[in-house]
Every structure is written in structure tokens, then in C-alpha cells.
C-alpha positions in Angstrom: 9.0 -29.2 -25.7 5.7 -27.3 -25.3 7.0 -23.8 -26.3 5.0 -22.6 -29.4 6.3 -19.8 -31.6 4.0 -19.8 -34.7 1.6 -17.0 -35.4 -1.2 -19.6 -36.0 -0.8 -20.9 -32.4 -0.8 -17.5 -31.0 -4.0 -16.6 -32.8 -5.7 -19.9 -31.7 -4.9 -19.2 -28.1 -6.4 -15.6 -28.4 -9.5 -16.7 -30.1 -10.0 -19.6 -27.7 -9.6 -17.4 -24.7 -11.8 -14.8 -26.2 -14.6 -17.3 -27.0 -15.8 -17.3 -23.4 -14.0 -20.3 -21.6 -15.3 -21.0 -18.2 -13.4 -23.2 -15.6 -15.8 -26.1 -16.1 -16.4 -26.1 -19.9 -14.7 -24.7 -23.0 -17.2 -23.5 -25.5 -16.6 -21.8 -28.7 -19.6 -19.7 -29.6 -19.8 -17.9 -33.0 -18.1 -14.5 -32.6 -20.3 -11.5 -33.3 -19.1 -9.1 -35.9 -18.2 -5.6 -34.7 -20.2 -2.6 -35.5 -17.4 -1.6 -38.0 -13.9 -2.8 -38.9 -11.8 0.1 -40.2 -8.6 0.2 -42.0 -6.1 2.8 -41.2 -3.3 2.2 -43.6 -3.1 -1.5 -42.7 -3.9 -1.1 -39.0 -7.4 -2.6 -38.3 -9.6 -0.9 -35.8 -12.7 -2.7 -34.6 -15.5 -0.9 -32.8 -17.9 -2.9 -30.7 -20.6 -1.3 -28.5 -22.0 -3.3 -25.6 -24.4 -0.7 -24.2 -25.1 3.0 -24.8 -22.3 3.9 -22.4 -19.8 0.9 -23.1 -17.7 0.6 -26.2 -14.9 -1.7 -27.1 -11.9 -0.7 -29.3 -9.6 -3.4 -30.6 -6.5 -2.5 -32.7 -4.3 -5.1 -34.5 -2.5 -5.6 -37.8 -4.3 -8.9 -38.2 -8.0 -8.4 -39.1 -8.9 -11.7 -37.4 -7.4 -10.6 -34.2 -9.1 -7.2 -34.4 -12.5 -8.8 -34.8 -11.9 -11.5 -32.1 -14.1 -11.3 -29.0 -12.5 -10.1 -25.7 -10.5 -12.4 -23.5 -11.4 -13.8 -20.1 -13.2 -11.5 -17.7 -15.7 -9.6 -19.7 -18.8 -12.0 -20.3 -21.3 -9.6 -21.9 -22.6 -9.9 -25.3 -22.0 -7.0 -27.8 -25.1 -4.8 -28.2 -25.1 -2.0 -30.9 -28.7 -1.1 -30.2 -29.0 2.8 -30.4 -25.7 3.2 -32.0 -25.0 4.9 -35.3 -22.0 5.2 -37.6 -21.2 8.0 -39.9 -18.2 9.1 -41.8 -16.9 12.6 -41.9 -13.7 14.4 -43.1 -12.5 14.1 -39.5 -12.9 10.3 -39.4 -15.5 7.6 -38.5 -18.0 8.7 -35.8 -19.8 6.2 -33.6 -22.6 7.7 -31.4 -25.1 6.7 -28.8 -27.2 8.6 -26.3 -24.5 8.4 -23.8 -21.1 8.8 -25.7 -19.5 9.2 -29.2 -16.3 7.7 -30.4 -14.3 9.2 -33.3 -11.6 7.3 -35.0 -9.5 9.8 -36.7 -9.0 9.7 -40.4 -5.5 9.0 -41.3 -4.2 10.1 -44.8 -1.7 7.9 -46.5 1.5 8.3 -45.0 4.2 10.4 -46.8 7.7 9.3 -47.2 9.6 9.9 -44.1 12.2 12.8 -43.9 15.8 12.0 -43.1 15.1 12.8 -39.4 11.9 10.9 -39.4 13.7 7.7 -40.7 15.2 7.5 -37.1 12.2 8.3 -35.1 9.0 7.8 -37.0 6.8 4.8 -35.7 6.8 1.6 -37.6 3.1 1.0 -37.1 0.4 2.7 -39.1 -0.8 5.2 -36.6 -4.3 5.3 -34.9 -5.8 7.9 -32.8 -9.3 8.4 -31.5 -11.3 10.5 -29.2 -14.2 9.8 -26.6 -16.8 12.5 -25.8 -19.6 12.2 -23.4 -23.4 12.8 -24.1 -22.8 16.6 -23.9 -20.0 16.4 -26.5 -17.2 17.1 -24.0 -14.0 15.3 -24.7 -13.3 12.7 -22.0 -10.2 11.3 -23.3 -8.1 10.9 -26.5 -6.1 7.8 -27.4 -3.0 9.4 -29.1 -1.2 6.3 -30.2 -0.6 2.5 -29.8 2.5 0.2 -29.7 3.5 -3.1 -30.7 7.1 -4.1 -30.2 8.3 -7.5 -31.0 9.8 -9.5 -28.0 10.5 -13.2 -27.1 8.7 -14.1 -23.8 8.9 -17.6 -22.3 10.3 -18.9 -25.6 7.4 -17.4 -27.6 7.8 -14.8 -30.2 5.3 -12.1 -29.4 4.9 -8.5 -28.7 4.6 -5.8 -26.1 1.3 -4.0 -26.8 0.0 -0.8 -25.4 -1.8 2.4 -25.9 -1.5 6.0 -24.7 -4.2 8.4 -23.8 -4.0 12.2 -23.4 -4.4 13.4 -19.6 -5.3 16.8 -18.3 -3.9 18.4 -15.2 -7.2 18.1 -13.3 -7.6 14.3 -13.5 -7.3 11.8 -10.8 -7.2 8.0 -11.1 -8.3 5.1 -9.0 -8.8 1.4 -9.2 -6.4 -1.1 -10.9 -6.9 -3.7 -8.2 -4.9 -3.8 -5.0 -1.7 -1.8 -4.6 -0.5 -1.3 -1.0 1.7 1.8 -1.6 -0.4 3.8 0.8 -1.8 6.5 -1.7 -5.3 6.6 -3.1 -4.8 8.8 -6.2 -2.6 6.8 -8.7 -1.7 9.9 -10.6 1.9 10.2 -11.7 2.9 6.6 -10.5 3.9 3.4 -12.2 1.3 0.6 -11.4 2.8 -2.9 -12.0 -0.6 -4.5 -12.7 0.2 -8.1 -11.8 -0.5 -10.6 -9.0 2.5 -10.7 -6.7 2.3 -12.2 -3.2 5.8 -10.9 -2.3 5.4 -7.2 -3.3 7.3 -5.1 -0.7 4.4 -3.1 0.5 2.1 -6.1 0.6 0.5 -8.3 -2.1 -0.5 -6.7 -5.3 -3.6 -7.8 -7.3 -4.4 -6.8 -10.9 -7.9 -5.8 -11.8 -7.2 -3.7 -14.9 -10.2 -1.3 -14.5 -8.9 2.2 -14.3 -11.5 5.0 -13.1 -10.7 8.6 -14.1 -12.3 11.9 -12.6 -12.0 15.5 -13.6 -12.4 18.6 -11.5 -15.8 19.2 -13.4 -17.2 16.0 -12.1 -17.0 14.1 -15.4 -16.0 10.4 -14.8 -15.2 7.6 -17.2 -13.3 4.3 -16.9 -11.0 2.0 -19.1 -11.2 -1.7 -18.8 -8.0 -3.0 -20.3 -8.5 -6.4 -22.0 -5.3 -8.3 -21.4 -4.4 -10.9 -18.6 -0.5 -10.5 -19.0 1.5 -8.4 -16.6 0.6 -4.9 -17.5 2.4 -1.6 -16.6 0.3 1.5 -16.2 1.4 5.1 -15.8 -1.8 7.1 -15.0 -1.5 10.9 -15.6 2.4 10.8 -15.8 3.8 13.5 -18.0 0.2 14.5 -19.2 -0.5 11.0 -20.5 -1.9 7.7 -19.3 -0.2 4.8 -20.8 -0.9 1.1 -20.7 1.8 -1.6 -21.8 1.1 -5.3 -21.6 4.1 -7.5 -21.7 2.5 -10.2 -24.0 0.0 -9.8 -26.8 -0.8 -9.3 -30.3 -3.4 -6.7 -30.2 -4.6 -3.7 -28.2 -8.2 -4.3 -26.8 -9.9 -2.1 -24.1 -13.4 -0.9 -23.2 -14.4 2.7 -22.4 -17.3 3.2 -19.8 -18.9 6.6 -19.3 -21.5 7.8 -16.9 -22.9 10.8 -15.3 -21.9 9.4 -11.9 -19.4 6.9 -10.7 -22.2 4.6 -10.0 -23.0 4.7 -13.7 -19.6 3.4 -14.3 -20.0 0.5 -11.8 -23.3 -0.5 -13.4 -21.6 -0.6 -16.7 -18.6 -2.7 -15.2 -21.3 -5.2 -13.9 -23.0 -5.3 -17.2 -19.7 -6.0 -18.8 -18.2 -8.5 -16.4 -21.0 -9.8 -14.3 -23.2 -8.9 -11.3 -22.0 -9.2 -7.6 -24.0 -11.8 -5.8 -25.4 -11.1 -2.3 -23.3 -13.0 0.1 -24.8 -15.1 2.8 -26.0 -12.9 5.7 -23.2 -14.5 7.9 -20.6 -12.8 5.7 -21.7 -9.6 7.4 -21.2 -10.8 10.9 -17.8 -11.7 12.6 -15.7 -14.3 11.0 -13.2 -15.7 13.5 -10.0 -17.2 12.2 -6.4 -18.0 13.3 -3.4 -19.3 11.6 -4.1 -21.9 12.9 -6.4 -23.9 15.2 -4.5 -27.2 15.7 -7.4 -29.3 17.0 -11.1 -29.6 16.8 -11.2 -29.2 20.6 -9.3 -25.8 20.3 -11.7 -24.5 17.5 -14.8 -25.5 19.3 -13.4 -24.0 22.5 -13.2 -20.6 20.8 -16.7 -20.9 19.4 -18.1 -21.8 22.9 -16.0 -19.0 24.4 -17.9 -16.4 22.4 -21.3 -17.8 23.4 -20.2 -18.1 27.1 -19.2 -14.4 27.1 -22.4 -13.2 25.2 -20.4 -12.0 22.2 -22.0 -12.4 18.7 -20.2 -14.5 16.1 -21.2 -16.1 12.8 -18.4 -18.0 11.3 -15.5 -20.1 12.5 -12.5 -20.8 10.0 -10.3 -23.7 9.8 -7.1 -22.7 8.2 -4.3 -24.8 6.6 -2.5 -27.9 7.8 -5.6 -29.7 9.0 -4.7 -32.2 6.3 -2.2 -35.1 6.5 -0.2 -33.8 3.5 -0.6 -30.8 1.3 -2.6 -32.2 -1.7 -4.2 -35.1 0.3 -7.5 -33.1 0.3 -8.4 -34.8 3.5 -8.8 -34.0 7.2 -6.3 -35.4 9.7 -8.5 -37.4 12.0 -5.9 -37.5 14.8 -6.5 -33.8 15.5 -10.0 -33.4 14.0 -11.6 -36.9 14.8 -15.2 -35.9 14.0 -15.4 -32.9 11.5 -19.1 -33.6 10.8 -19.8 -33.5 14.4 -17.8 -30.4 14.9 -19.8 -28.6 12.2 -23.0 -29.9 13.7 -22.0 -28.3 17.0 -21.2 -25.0 15.4 -24.7 -25.0 13.6 -26.2 -25.6 17.0 -24.5 -22.5 18.3 -25.9 -20.6 15.3 -22.5 -20.5 13.6 -21.2 -21.5 10.2 -17.8 -22.7 9.0 -15.2 -21.9 6.3 -12.2 -24.2 5.5 -9.2 -23.3 3.6 -8.2 -25.5 0.6 -5.1 -25.0 -1.3 -4.3 -25.6 -5.1 -1.0 -27.3 -4.3 0.0 -31.0 -4.3 3.2 -32.3 -2.8 4.9 -35.1 -4.8 4.1 -37.6 -2.1 0.4 -36.9 -1.9 -2.2 -39.4 -3.2 -3.2 -37.4 -6.2 0.1 -36.2 -7.5 0.8 -39.1 -9.8 -2.7 -39.1 -11.4 -2.7 -35.3 -11.9 0.8 -35.4 -13.3 -0.3 -38.3 -15.8 -3.1 -36.2 -17.1 -1.0 -33.1 -17.4 -3.1 -31.2 -15.0 -0.3 -29.1 -13.4 1.4 -26.0 -14.3 4.4 -27.2 -16.3 7.9 -26.1 -17.3 9.0 -26.0 -21.0 9.8 -29.8 -20.8 6.2 -30.5 -19.9 7.1 -31.5 -16.3 5.2 -30.3 -13.2 6.6 -27.1 -11.5 7.2 -28.3 -8.0 7.7 -25.7 -5.3 9.3 -22.3 -5.3 12.9 -21.3 -5.6 12.5 -19.0 -2.6 10.7 -19.0 0.7 11.5 -22.5 2.2 8.1 -23.0 3.4 6.5 -23.7 0.1 6.3 -27.2 -1.7 4.1 -28.8 -4.3 2.8 -28.4 -7.8 -0.1 -26.1 -8.8 -3.2 -27.5 -10.3 -3.8 -26.0 -13.6 -7.2 -24.4 -13.2 -7.2 -23.1 -16.8 -7.9 -26.8 -17.8 -11.6 -27.4 -17.5 -11.2 -31.0 -16.6 -8.7 -30.3 -13.9 -10.8 -27.5 -12.6 -13.9 -29.8 -12.5 -11.9 -32.6 -10.9 -10.7 -30.2 -8.1 -14.2 -29.0 -7.2 -15.6 -32.6 -7.2 -12.9 -33.9 -4.9 -13.1 -31.1 -2.5 -16.9 -31.4 -2.4 -16.7 -35.2 -1.8 -13.7 -35.2 0.6 -14.1 -31.8 2.6 -17.5 -30.1 2.0 -19.3 -33.5 2.7 -18.2 -33.2 6.3 -20.5 -30.3 7.0 -18.2 -27.3 6.1 -20.3 -24.5 4.5 -17.8 -22.5 2.5 -14.4 -22.5 1.0 -11.4 -20.4 1.5 -9.5 -20.8 -1.7 -6.0 -19.7 -0.8 -3.0 -19.0 -3.0 -5.3 -17.7 -5.8 -2.5 -15.3 -7.3 -1.2 -18.2 -7.6 1.8 -18.2 -5.2 3.5 -20.4 -7.5 4.3 -17.6 -10.1 3.5 -18.8 -13.6 6.0 -16.7 -15.4 8.4 -18.9 -17.4 5.9 -21.7 -17.2 2.9 -23.2 -19.0 -0.8 -23.5 -18.4 -2.8 -25.8 -20.6 -4.0 -22.7 -22.5 -0.7 -21.3 -23.1 2.3 -19.4 -21.5 2.0 -18.4 -17.9 3.4 -15.1 -18.9 0.6 -14.5 -21.4 -2.1 -15.5 -18.8 -0.3 -14.2 -15.7 -3.3 -12.6 -14.0 -6.0 -15.2 -15.1 -5.7 -17.9 -12.4 -7.9 -16.3 -9.6 -10.8 -15.9 -12.0 -10.8 -19.4 -13.4 -9.9 -21.1 -10.0 -12.8 -19.5 -8.1 -15.2 -19.8 -11.0 -14.7 -23.6 -10.7 -16.0 -23.6 -7.1 -18.7 -21.1 -7.9 -20.2 -23.0 -10.7 -19.7 -26.3 -8.9 -21.6 -25.0 -5.9 -24.3 -23.6 -8.0 -24.8 -27.0 -9.7 -24.3 -29.3 -6.7 -25.7 -27.1 -3.8 -28.4 -25.0 -5.5 -30.3 -24.3 -2.4 -27.1 -22.9 -0.7 -25.7 -19.3 -1.2 -22.1 -19.5 -2.3 -19.2 -17.7 -0.6 -15.5 -17.9 -1.3 -12.5 -16.3 0.5 -10.0 -15.3 -2.0 -6.7 -13.1 -1.8 -6.5 -12.3 -5.6 -8.9 -11.3 -8.2 -9.2 -10.4 -12.0 -11.8 -8.7 -14.2 -15.1 -10.5 -13.3 -14.0 -12.1 -10.1 -16.9 -10.4 -8.3 -19.4 -12.9 -10.1 -17.9 -15.9 -8.3 -19.2 -14.7 -4.8 -15.7 -14.1 -3.5 -14.8 -12.0 -0.5 -11.4 -10.6 -0.9 -8.8 -9.5 1.5 -5.3 -7.8 1.5 -3.3 -11.0 2.0 -0.7 -11.6 4.7 0.2 -8.2 5.8 2.3 -7.2 8.7 1.1 -6.5 12.2 2.2 -2.9 12.4 0.7 0.6 12.5 2.3 1.2 9.1 0.4 -1.9 7.6 -2.8 -0.6 9.2 -2.3 2.9 7.6 -1.8 1.4 4.1 -5.0 -0.6 4.5 -7.4 2.3 4.1 -6.3 3.5 0.6 -5.6 -0.2 -0.4 -9.2 -1.1 0.2 -10.7 2.0 -1.5 -8.8 1.4 -4.7 -9.9 -2.3 -4.8 -13.6 -1.5 -4.3 -13.0 1.4 -6.8 -12.0 -1.5 -9.1 -15.7 -2.7 -9.1 -15.2 -5.4 -6.5 -17.3 -4.6 -3.5 -16.2 -7.1 -0.8 -12.8 -6.4 0.6 -11.4 -6.5 4.0 -8.1 -7.3 5.9 -6.8 -9.6 8.5 -7.6 -7.7 11.6 -4.4 -7.2 13.5 -2.3 -8.3 10.6 -1.3 -11.7 9.5 2.3 -11.8 10.3 3.6 -12.7 13.8 3.1 -9.5 16.0 6.2 -7.7 15.8 6.7 -3.9 15.4 8.8 -0.9 16.4 8.8 0.4 19.9 5.8 2.7 20.8 6.7 6.4 20.5 3.8 7.5 22.6 2.0 6.4 25.7 0.1 3.2 25.2 -3.6 3.7 25.2 -4.6 0.0 26.0 -3.0 -1.7 29.0 -1.6 -5.0 27.6 -2.1 -6.9 31.0 -3.6 -10.2 30.5 -3.1 -10.2 26.6 -1.9 -13.5 25.2 -2.0 -12.5 21.6 1.6 -11.4 21.4 4.9 -11.4 23.4 5.9 -8.8 26.1 8.0 -7.0 23.5 5.0 -5.5 21.7 3.0 -3.8 24.6 1.1 -1.5 22.1 -0.2 -4.5 20.0 -3.6 -4.5 21.9 -3.9 -0.8 21.0 -3.1 -1.6 17.4 -5.7 -4.4 17.4 -8.5 -2.2 18.9 -7.9 0.5 16.2 -7.7 -2.2 13.5 -10.9 -3.7 14.7 -12.7 -0.4 15.0 -11.8 0.3 11.4 -13.0 -3.1 10.1 -16.4 -2.8 11.9 -16.9 -0.2 9.0 -15.7 -2.2 6.1 -17.6 -4.8 4.1 -16.2 -7.8 6.0 -15.1 -8.3 9.6 -12.7 -11.1 10.0 -10.1 -11.7 12.7 -7.0 -13.6 11.6 -3.4 -13.9 12.2 -0.3 -15.9 12.9 -0.2 -15.4 16.6 -0.6 -17.4 19.8 -4.1 -16.3 20.4 -6.7 -14.4 18.3 -10.2 -14.4 19.9 -11.7 -11.2 21.1 -10.7 -11.7 24.8 -7.1 -12.5 24.2 -5.9 -9.0 23.8 -6.1 -8.1 27.6 -8.6 -7.1 30.1 -8.5 -3.5 29.0 -9.1 -4.2 25.3 -11.9 -6.7 25.8 -14.7 -4.5 26.7 -13.9 -2.0 24.0 -13.7 -4.7 21.4 -17.1 -6.3 22.7 -18.7 -2.8 22.4 -17.6 -2.4 18.8 -18.6 -5.9 17.9 -22.1 -5.1 19.1 -22.1 -2.0 17.0 -21.4 -4.1 14.0 -24.3 -6.3 14.6 -26.5 -3.4 15.2 -25.5 -2.3 11.6 -26.3 -5.5 9.9 -29.8 -4.4 8.7 -28.1 -1.3 7.1 -25.1 -3.5 5.7 -27.2 -6.2 4.3 -29.4 -3.6 2.6 -26.3 -2.1 1.1 -25.1 -5.6 -0.1 -28.5 -6.0 -1.9 -28.1 -2.7 -3.5 -24.7 -3.7 -4.8 -26.2 -6.8 -6.3 -28.8 -4.7 -8.1 -26.5 -1.9 -9.2 -22.9 -3.0 -9.2 -21.9 0.0 -7.1 -19.4 -0.7 -4.2 -20.6 0.4 -0.8 -17.2 1.1 0.8 -16.6 4.2 -1.2 -13.7 6.7 -1.7 -15.0 10.2 -1.3 -14.6 11.0 -5.0 -17.6 8.8 -5.7 -20.0 10.8 -3.7 -18.6 14.3 -3.9 -17.2 14.6 -7.4 -17.4 18.4 -7.3 -15.4 18.8 -4.1 -11.7 19.0 -5.2 -10.5 18.2 -1.7 -12.3 14.9 -1.7 -10.5 13.8 -4.8 -7.2 12.8 -3.1 -8.3 11.9 0.5 -7.3 8.3 1.1 -7.7 8.0 4.9 -11.4 8.7 5.0 -14.3 7.1 3.2 -18.0 6.5 3.0 -19.7 3.4 4.1 -22.9 3.4 2.1 -24.4 6.9 1.5 -24.7 7.7 5.3 -21.5 7.1 7.2 -18.2 8.9 6.8 -15.5 7.0 8.5 -12.1 8.2 9.5 -9.9 5.4 10.9 -7.3 6.1 13.5 -4.0 4.6 12.3 -1.4 6.3 14.5 -0.1 4.8 17.7 -1.1 6.9 20.8 -3.3 9.2 18.7 -6.3 11.0 20.8 -7.2 13.6 18.2 -7.3 13.7 14.5 -8.4 16.0 11.7 -11.4 15.0 9.6 -12.6 16.7 6.4 -16.3 17.0 6.0 -17.0 17.2 2.3 -18.8 20.2 1.0 -22.5 20.2 -0.1 -23.9 18.6 3.0 -24.1 19.0 6.7 -22.8 16.2 9.1 -23.6 14.7 12.4 -21.0 13.4 14.7 -22.2 9.9 15.2 -21.2 9.8 18.9 -22.3 13.2 20.1 -24.8 14.1 17.5 -23.4 17.5 17.1 -24.0 19.0 13.7 -21.4 20.5 11.4 -21.5 22.2 8.1 -19.6 20.6 5.3 -16.6 22.0 3.4 -14.4 22.3 6.5 -11.8 20.3 8.5 -12.7 19.6 12.2 -10.4 18.3 14.9 -12.1 15.4 16.7 -11.2 13.7 20.0 -10.2 10.1 19.5 -10.0 8.4 22.8 -9.3 4.6 22.5 -13.0 4.0 22.7 -13.7 5.9 19.4 -12.7 6.6 16.0 -14.4 9.6 14.1 -17.6 8.6 12.4 -20.0 11.1 10.9 -23.3 10.7 9.4 -24.5 12.7 6.3 -27.6 15.0 6.9 -30.3 13.4 5.0 -29.6 9.9 5.9 -31.8 7.0 7.2 -30.0 4.4 9.2 -31.7 1.2 10.4 -30.4 -0.2 13.7 -30.8 -3.8 14.5 -31.4 -5.5 17.9 -28.6 -7.5 19.3 -28.5 -11.2 18.2 -25.9 -14.0 18.9 -25.5 -14.4 15.1 -27.3 -13.8 11.9 -28.9 -17.2 12.2 -31.3 -15.5 14.7 -34.0 -13.4 13.1 -33.0 -9.8 13.9 -35.7 -7.2 14.8 -35.0 -3.5 14.4 -34.2 -1.6 17.5 -34.7 1.8 15.8 -34.6 3.7 12.5 -32.5 6.7 12.9 -33.1 9.9 10.8 -30.5 12.4 10.3 -32.4 15.5 9.1 -31.3 18.3 6.8 -32.3 16.9 3.4 -34.9 14.6 1.9 -33.8 11.0 2.1 -34.8 7.4 0.9 -33.3 4.1 2.1 -34.5 0.6 0.8 -34.5 -1.9 3.6 -34.0 -5.5 2.5 -34.1 -8.8 4.1 -34.5 -12.6 3.3 -33.6 -15.9 4.6 -29.9 -15.0 4.4 -28.7 -18.4 3.3 -30.4 -19.6 0.0 -30.3 -18.2 -3.5 -33.9 -17.2 -3.5 -33.0 -13.6 -3.4 -32.2 -13.7 -7.1 -35.8 -14.6 -7.8 -39.0 -12.6 -7.9 -40.2 -13.6 -4.4 -36.9 -14.1 -2.7 -36.8 -11.4 -0.3 -38.8 -8.3 1.1 -38.1 -4.7 0.5 -39.4 -1.5 2.1 -38.6 1.8 0.7 -38.3 4.3 3.6 -38.9 7.9 2.7 -37.9 10.9 4.9 -39.7 14.3 4.0 -37.5 16.9 5.6 -40.0 19.7 5.4 -42.6 17.9 7.2 -40.3 15.9 9.5 -42.1 12.7 8.7 -40.7 9.2 7.9 -42.9 6.8 5.9 -42.5 3.3 4.4 -44.0 2.4 1.1 -44.1 -1.3 2.0 -44.4 -3.2 5.2 -41.1 -3.5 7.0 -39.3 -6.8 6.2 -39.1 -7.5 10.0 -42.9 -7.5 10.4 -42.7 -4.5 12.8 -44.7 -1.3 12.8 -42.9 1.8 12.0 -44.5 3.5 14.9 -42.2 3.6 17.8 -39.0 2.8 15.8 -38.3 6.3 14.3 -35.7 8.3 16.0 -35.0 11.7 14.6 -31.6 12.9 15.5 -31.6 16.4 16.9 -35.1 16.2 18.1 -36.9 17.4 15.0 
């Protein structure tokens, strides 16, 4: 039996997790003492600053647990520089230049009255308040909870905390929830990785961002990897409740702007690497290419048609058995030659690798003998799922550093050695739900949300060590606190191929990026086999010639066009799906020219997007941005979930209704706006009706924007010159161009890339550059001022 119930073992697991375990090595550094450890009638409260605008609060009955470091996810070191501690009649006050925290004094509890004997809490109470630099109260923690439960045979607790909420607050983040609404206010969010969530896979990144009508912003990072229920702003309170734990631990991050919060999140949990430049181009996938010939045929098809493409993806079942970690040479006789051919075409490759091992696979017995699988209470591997007949095999335990290192080494030697560039680490939830089972570090319930972080960390650290000259990239469909530091690109999992699924993608992606993880996208066209309700309106794209779906779905080419148009303005552009055909020309003769035009638009925006990506690396701020981030004082912007900003220039309003040829677009107050297609100028603070023929979705550009436009290239492997630099007048503007080799890690060094700060002076109507352009071109002849100024 491996079930452990003792308090000592529970404490050991928390301390080990808190000590900074990576996937490849378990280290136990000395834990820094908090700034203060307070006693509130037996409840211990530790206060631990990490920066002037970041403070951690830990509450426990056991002083050792209160003083223990955070769990997995946060990887920063405490830093109390600039903080002070004083004691007043109201309580203990901790202050910096950015915020203050007051832990309220608690007089000795009096004996309860007869009524209180039934309702008084058993825990010594704790309350505290957080104020910003101006002294305004941002939030108050009004209480905490710790209720005994037995979970997975372990005597433990449900732990939580409650924060006061005002009527003007709005809430964002918490990872991926596909319920179709941006503002999380008044809802119950089940913060847990769950592939089979009814609306689409949920992913838990327990970072909740809160805004007020006066523009005040702050965030709470909840430090517990167990399944956690969150009720933001419900009945005038925001409440967190983790299903396993022995303490309450959370961070508060404050800032003048939302970008300050994301800088704080990056400081706390790790920076976002700049992906390879190929990540910003088209990534072509399908479930699945069955032969080497088929995959190369699609790649050649793009080149023959003059369509740009950067990455070909080889999805699952290229192996002989799940867990063999091999390539079936019957269907892929020369994978090295295949990858050489792709590189000759200016393309790269991604290959899907699963963490599952069938009992008959060659490594199963070895992995079982070493205890490197997720196990049941008897210590036996958990083999397959009790539902969904298409799943089989045991899950490698990536919380075990030795198992995780073995996995990377084996994939490197067996797969990447054949010329594949990057990994798609599928099933990172994991799909084999750990609840009721055991990892090497403890109960799967206790560590429910941890797997995607440690599993992708193994590949990221292995790549950094073994391929130091190659920039890492990973496809992953789940995340946790800090997953951005692994170089992962995330997507919304195996969503349906319907208009409803498309509508849900927009707020889903905005909350994901609001969680501090910038790179998110979706399977363009949906992953599930194309099947949807009958079209209610005239079909806008003639399906003649389409081979991507059956005859019973005539509006699917229209859906794919709209999904593709939306995805051109998201961080990643990836076609994928379980359908007979998936390449750009396989949606019919009417769709192909529209899709080709939008694909070329994407490639013209790569100088803009790549500069945004480098900005995220430097600042932590996402560049697919819900409107609340840039327009905090516009109350209408707070709850709009079907529009967003891409960088500081583009306002995007996807078309997500079948047959729709007009839609309303809200133009936020405080700026003028230009219709990207017509250059017509509008004043902000109004809703406009925009024509949306199938060739367009509404795109506006904020006045006071600089947009570099690239010349057409077959892929990012070709050096891209600038075709123009567009200026949208109406306000002073700056934009930092950035470029580098696109493939190495040199960007993180002092001389790894080239920057040029472009400056637009609106009064004089002049654009200047403070450095030479990275492309080596002269600014003269490139500048195009919209509106003729």
C-alpha cells in the first residue's frame, strides 16, 4: 500500500514540492525566512515580499508550513528590499512603494455565546487588507478555511480563503474555460485540467486578474496545484477553495496597469521565451498524415501553389505501438530524408509524442519495474481509462525526475535524431486523470494540476542542455503556473467543428492569455470530424470542390474561412483536424483564393508579430489582449469578449455566425480608429455597424499606431524585407522593431538581435528611427501615412 496518512508525510511532501523541484533534478535549497511570522491566536501568518508590488501570504496552524516556500510554479526568490514592517493598534503593517498589507490584529477570543457555539468558526480567524500606492483598498481577505477531509486515502483538508468584492469589479484569467464568457464574475470556475469538460477542455492556471471601474487592477496567484473551486465576485465575495491542502498560500500582485501585473507574474513564475520565428507562420497539421509520401505531398502542394508555409506536423500513430517511441518504417521509410526535404523547401517539422505506454510496448516492463508510472493504491500502473474506448496504456510519471529525464533522452535519441525540429507533447492534462491514483511525489488529487508543468519542463530543460544552439518550442494543450517558461505554445484542445465552438474560442483565448501565458491558438476548423447543424442562412462559400468534409455539411468551408480569418490575428496559426483533408486548397474552389489572401496577410504581419513576441519576452505582457487591458477606464470594454486587441494597434472583431454579412463593433473610448480595409476614420466610444462579406472580418487600427508590413516570403526561413511602414496618425506613437536569426537562442544575449525604435511625431507628421532598421533598409520610401498626412 502506498497511501500515507501521517501529518509528517504530508508536511514532507509540501516542503519537497515547495523547495523548487524541476523535472530533471530534485534540489532542496535552504528556505528563506519570511519577513515576518505572525501569531493570531494560534493561526500563523507568514508575510513574504518578492518585489515592491508582489507579496505572498501563507496561513497555517503549523508554523513550519506557514514558513515553507511556495509549491511548484513560482520560481522567484523572496526579496524584501524596500519593505518595512510596523505594528499599530489595527495590526501589523507591511509597506513598500507599490502596496501595503495590513494583517489585522485579533484580540483574544471570548467565550462563545450559546448561539455562537453552533456557528462560530473553529479556526482562529485571520483577516487582512491590501492597499495600492495611493492608499486605496484593493481587496480584503475576510477569512480562511481548513476543513478535515479524507481524499484518496489521505487524511487532509479542504483549504480556502474569501476576499471581499465590490459591485464594480470584473474578473479574468484562471486558465482555460470554454463557457463562452469573458468576465468570470458570478460564476463557479472549476480550476482543474479536464479533457472531457462539456464545453471543451478546461485548463487551470490559478492566476485571477481583477479590475475596478476606476481602472485599479490587481491579481491573485493561488499557490495550490490541487483541484480548486473559485467563485469570483459571487454574492459580493471572491472565494478560493482547494480540495487538498494543509495551508493557504497566495500571492498578490499590484500595478498601475495590467501590464504591470504581467511583469509581476513573469518575475514570479518565469519569463516567456521568444519562440522560433517559424511559430509565427503557418503550421500545417492533420489527424493524421498516414504516410511520408502524403505529408511531403502536402508540403510540395503549398510550394507549387505559391502559398507560404513554415511547419509540417506529424501527428499520432506514426509509431508501431503507443509507447514504442519509434517511427513505423513501413509508412515512414526515411524520416531523416523527409525532414531534409522539408528543410530544402524552407520548412520545419513538429512531431507528436505521447506520455502513454501500452503494456505490450518495449519499454513498459522496464518502466513498471522502476516504478515510473502513475500508480494505484497497490502500487500497480494505472493502465488505460474506464471510459472512451480509444485510450490505452500507462502514464509516465513526470513528477519523478529520473523518469522525466529518461523520457527526454529516449525521445531525443529515437525521434529527434531523425531530423524533427520540435515536439508536440500531447495529453499534458494528463488525459489519464490522476485523481484516486499516485505520483512519485504524492497523491494525484493533491497534485492534480501539476503534470503539464513538469512534463514540458523535462523537454525544455533537455533541449536547452542537448541542443543549446536551437530555440525550443513545444505544442501543449494544458498549462499550469509557470508553463510559459517552457517555450510552449498552447491550444484549446480537441474542440468541435461547429459555429458554436468558434464563438467560444474568442473569450476562451482572451482569458487564457489574461492568465499570463501569451501563446494560445486553436485547431483552425475544429478538431472533431466536421459535423454540425443545418445552416440557417444562405451559405457564403460555395462548397464545390471541397474534400475536407462530407456533403452533409455544406457550410463547413464558410466556417473554416471565418475560423482562419480569426486565427490570422491570433498568436499562432495552425490548421489541424480529424477530417479527410485539411490543406488550404481542400475547402473548395471558392474558399481557396480567400484563404490564400488571408495567409499572405498573416505573412505580411510577421515583422509586427515577431516584434510583439520579443516585447512579451522582455515584459511578460501578452499581445493578444482583452479590451480591459488597454482601456481600463472604459466600462463598456470590461465585459466585451468577442473583440480584442492584437498588440497595441489592431482591434479585431471575428465573425462567428453563419451567413453573417454585417456585425456591430464597439470602438473603445479615448482614441480614434481606422477601418483597416477602407482607411475610414471613426471616433472612439461608439458602436459601428460594419459590412462583413466573406472576404473580410472587421479589423480596426488605433490612431497613433505604427505597423511594419513585410514583403511576401515562402517561409520565415527566407529573410523578409519590409514592404512598408504604415502610420495611423492621430497621436504620437512608438514601435520597436526587432529581428534576429529566428532559430537560435542568441536573442537572449546582449548581441542576439537588432532593434529599431520607430517614433511618430504627430504634430510634425514625421516618422524617425533611433537605430538602423534590422532589415538594413532605409526608412526613406517605406513610410506610408494613412489618410495622406
